[in-house]
N, C-alpha and C positions, 0 to 999 in steps of 0.2 A: 361242864356245868358249874364246877367249883370255881373255874377261872372267871366265868361270867358273873357269878355271885360276888367274887372279890372285886371285880371291876365296878359292879353296881354299888357295893359298899364304899368303895373309894370315891365314887361320884357323889354319893350321899354325904360322905364326910366332907368333901370339898365344898359342897353347897352349904352345909351347916356352918363351916368355918367362914365362908364368905358372908353369910347372913349375920353371923355373930360379929364379924369385923365391921360390917356396915353399921350395926347398932352401936358398937363400942366407939367407933370413930366418930359417929354423929354426936355422941355424948361428950367425948373428951379429946377428940382430934388425935394428933400424933402421939399424945401422952398415953394412949391406951396400950397397956402391956400385952404382949403376945400371950402370956400366961392367962390373962383375963379373957382374951378372945377364945383360947382353947377351952377354958372352963365353961364359957357360955355355949360353945359348940358341943360340949360333952365329949371331947377327945383329949388325948394327951398332947403335950407340947411337941413331942417328936413327930406326931402326925401332921401338925401345922408345918413344921420345917420340911417334912418329906413331901407334902403336897405343893408347897409354895416357895420353898427355898430359903426365904428370909423375910424380914419385915416389909421391905419394899414390894416383894412379890404378893404378900397378903394385901397391902394397901392398893396396889394396882388392880388386883382381881376384884376387890370390894368396890372400888370406884368405877371400873369398867362395867360391872354388873349393875350398879346404881344408874350409871349413865345410859346403858342400853335399855333399862326398864322404865326409867323416869323421864329422861330428857329426849332421847331419839324419837319416841312416839309423838312428841309435841310437833316436831318438824314434819313428820309424816301426815299428821292430822291436818296441817295447814293446807295440804293439797286439796282437801275436801271443802274448803271454804268457798262460798259463792263469790265473795269479794276478796281477791288475792292480797290486797293491801291490808285488809283486816286480818287475813290469815297470817301474814307475816308479823303484824303487830302482836297478835294474840300468842303466837308461838314464841316470840322473843320475850314477851312479858311473863309467860308461864315458865320459860326456861330460867329467867332471872329469879323468879319467885322460888322455884324449887332449889336452885343452886344457893341462893341466899339463906334459905331455911336449913340447908345442910352445910353451913359455913365451916364447922370443924372438919367435916369429911373433905370438903373442898380444899381447905388449907393443908390437910395431911396429904391429899393427892398431889398438890403442888410441890410439897417438900420432897415427895418420893419420885417426882417426875411423871406421875400418872396423868395429870391434867396437861395434855400436850396439844400442839397444833393439830396433829392428826386426829385426836379425839374431837376437838372443836369443829374441825372440817367435816367429820363424820356426821355431826349434828346439822351443820349448815348445808351439806350437800343436797339433801332433798328440798331445801328451800330455794335452790336455784331455779327449778321449774316454776315455783310460785312467784319468784321475783320476775322471771321473764314474762309470765302472764300479766303481772301488774304493770310492767313496762309497756307491753303491747297495748294495754288499755289506757295508757297515759295516767296511771294512778300514782306512780312514783317516778322519780327522776331517772332519765335514760342512762346516766353514767354511773348508777349505783351498781356495786359489785357484791357478790356473795361474801367476799372477805370483809367488806364494810360491815355487813351484818354481824359477822363473828367479832370484829373489833368493837362494835357497839356493846355486845354482851360483856366483853372483857372490861371495857371502860365503866360500864354501869356496875359491874361487880366490885370495882374498886371503891365504890361509895358505900358498900355494905359495912355496917358497924354494929357492935353489940348493943348499943343504946337505942337502936331503931328496930324494935321487935316486929313492928308492922311493915317494915321495908318501905317506908314512905320515901326516903331519899332515892333508892334505886328506881322506884316507879316514877318519881318526878323527873329524874335525869334520863330515863328511857323515853319518857314522853317528849322531852326536849330534843333528843336525838332523832326520834321518829318524825318530829315536825320538820327536821332538816332533810328528810327523804322525799318530801313533796316535789312535784315537778318544778323545775326552775330553768330559766334561760341562761343562768350563770353557770358555766361548767365548773366541776370540781377540779382542783389540781390533781395531777397524776400521783399515784402512790409511790412510795420509796421501793427500792429493789427488795429490801427486807421490810415487811410490813409491821404495823403496830401490833398485830396479833402475835407474830413470832417474837418480837423483842420484848413485849410486855410479859409474856409467859416465861421467857428465859430470865428476865431481870428480877421481877418481884412477884409474879403470879397475880391472879385476879382478886385475891383478898389476903389480908394480913390479920394476925391476932391483935 
């Protein structure tokens, strides 16, 4: 029983650290000291290192938790939309909005390698069924791929900047990109072997300070 109690305490400590890290990183990005995260979580700095290893481990855990709770459900909700094209558009718009609103956390995640192709694909995966449904109904172009949707999010996030608190630019450019998904008789060129999503994330990430 004592062992179970210790494990429960450890899990609670981990959760408190992750929640404190999300809050601190959203406020100050990668400048947030681990000592401040530990203070917010009500634990010692040694507990932070014991649970997550290093700063990158803390940032990864914080971003993955944020992503799982705030971003992935948007893609899952798109499956319930009566109009699959509208479901795709709403999911992408909501994802861009929340990621733009958490710009410091997103930048910290990029610096630590937490915002990866795998994470982006985890969000986009459930949209594959929605995309296929929209294509069957001839609501979007037939040669559109799931990776195109992921690339759209990466490109739109590149327009996020501190002087645009209302995210007018990301919304404008997402609308332009979505207009390009309408059915067309002109085929898209084939993608490169290494796609925009992969190279963009490795080179500069979706947003910069």
